[in-house]
C-alpha positions in Angstrom: 0.0 0.0 0.0 2.9 2.3 0.7 4.2 1.9 -2.8 0.8 3.0 -4.3 0.9 6.0 -2.0 4.2 7.1 -3.3 3.1 6.6 -6.9 -0.3 8.4 -6.7 0.3 10.9 -3.9 -1.0 14.4 -4.9 -2.6 13.1 -8.1 -6.1 12.7 -9.2 -6.8 9.1 -10.3 -10.0 8.1 -12.2 -10.8 4.4 -12.5 -13.3 3.1 -15.0 -13.9 1.3 -18.3 -14.2 2.5 -21.8 -15.7 -0.6 -23.4 -18.8 -0.2 -25.6 -20.9 -2.3 -23.2 -19.8 -0.6 -20.0 -21.2 2.4 -18.1 -22.2 5.1 -20.5 -23.6 8.7 -20.3 -25.6 10.4 -23.0 -23.7 13.5 -24.3 -24.3 15.9 -27.2 -20.8 15.4 -28.6 -19.1 12.0 -28.7 -16.0 12.4 -26.4 -14.6 9.0 -27.3 -13.0 9.8 -30.6 -11.8 6.2 -31.1 -15.4 4.9 -31.3 -17.9 5.3 -34.1 -20.2 8.2 -33.7 -22.6 7.5 -30.9 -25.0 9.5 -28.7 -23.2 8.4 -25.6 -19.6 8.2 -24.3 -18.0 6.0 -21.6 -18.8 7.4 -18.2 -15.1 7.6 -17.2 -14.3 9.7 -20.3 -17.2 12.1 -19.5 -15.9 12.4 -15.9 -12.3 13.0 -17.1 -13.5 15.7 -19.4 -15.5 17.3 -16.6 -12.4 17.2 -14.4 -10.2 18.7 -17.1 -12.7 21.5 -17.6 -12.9 22.2 -13.9 -9.1 22.2 -13.5 -8.6 24.5 -16.5 -11.2 26.9 -15.2 -12.9 27.0 -18.6 -13.6 24.6 -21.4 -10.8 24.2 -23.9 -12.4 24.3 -27.4 -9.8 25.3 -30.0 -10.5 22.5 -32.4 -12.9 24.1 -34.9 -11.4 27.5 -35.6 -7.8 26.1 -35.8 -8.9 23.3 -38.0 -10.5 25.7 -40.5 -7.5 28.0 -40.4 -5.1 25.2 -41.0 -7.1 23.7 -43.9 -7.2 27.1 -45.5 -3.5 27.6 -45.1 -2.9 24.1 -46.5 -4.7 25.0 -49.7 -2.1 27.7 -50.4 0.3 24.9 -51.4 -1.6 24.9 -54.8 -0.2 28.4 -55.4 3.4 27.1 -55.5 4.2 26.9 -59.2 6.9 24.2 -59.3 5.7 20.7 -58.6 8.8 19.6 -56.8 8.7 22.7 -54.6 5.0 22.2 -54.0 5.5 18.6 -52.9 8.4 19.5 -50.6 6.3 22.3 -49.1 3.3 19.9 -48.6 5.6 17.3 -46.9 7.2 19.9 -44.6 3.7 21.4 -43.8 2.4 17.9 -43.0 5.3 17.2 -40.6 4.8 20.6 -38.9 1.0 19.9 -38.6 1.5 16.6 -36.9 4.2 18.0 -34.6 2.0 21.0 -33.8 -1.0 18.8 -33.1 1.1 16.7 -30.7 2.4 19.7 -29.0 -1.1 21.1 -28.6 -2.3 17.8 -27.3 0.5 17.8 -24.8 -0.7 21.2 -23.6 -4.2 19.8 -23.2 -5.8 21.2 -26.4 -7.0 18.9 -29.1 -6.8 20.3 -32.6 -8.0 18.1 -35.5 -5.5 18.2 -38.4 -6.9 15.5 -40.6 -8.8 18.0 -42.7 -5.6 20.1 -43.2 -3.6 17.0 -44.1 -6.2 16.0 -46.6 -6.2 19.5 -48.0 -2.4 19.4 -48.3 -2.6 16.1 -50.3 -5.3 17.6 -52.6 -3.5 20.8 -53.1 -0.2 19.0 -53.9 -1.9 16.6 -56.2 -3.8 19.3 -58.0 -0.6 21.3 -58.5 1.1 18.2 -59.9 -1.8 17.5 -62.2 -2.0 21.1 -63.4 1.8 21.2 -64.2 1.6 17.8 -66.0 -1.3 19.1 -68.1 0.8 22.2 -69.2 3.8 20.2 -70.4 4.0 20.4 -74.2 3.9 17.1 -75.9 6.6 16.2 -78.4 5.7 14.3 -81.5 
């Protein structure tokens, strides 16, 4: 018992299950992002989110505005004229997006970057297709 006291002293510990058949609470937004869209979330996840909100003093909701801004910025890759430079820019931007999302998550803020990554792929592919279309064909 003494070892557990040393490990958990001064920390908040929540114990619960996240299985689909366990204790669940109806919520307007599915907090369990690993599950398919449902009208409820595991009770432990709802309690953890409530605790996080209480400890932060305010709800942390930066996902939507940042996601839209990142997707709009990702679309700018299409404006890069050279295909090789556009692909390099898209790759660098994707690496920075993932690193930034991980840093934000470490700070307690979840920012969805899937839309921006998809936009990067589309913008890079569209630039490549546009440049290939403009190459003059030799007979």
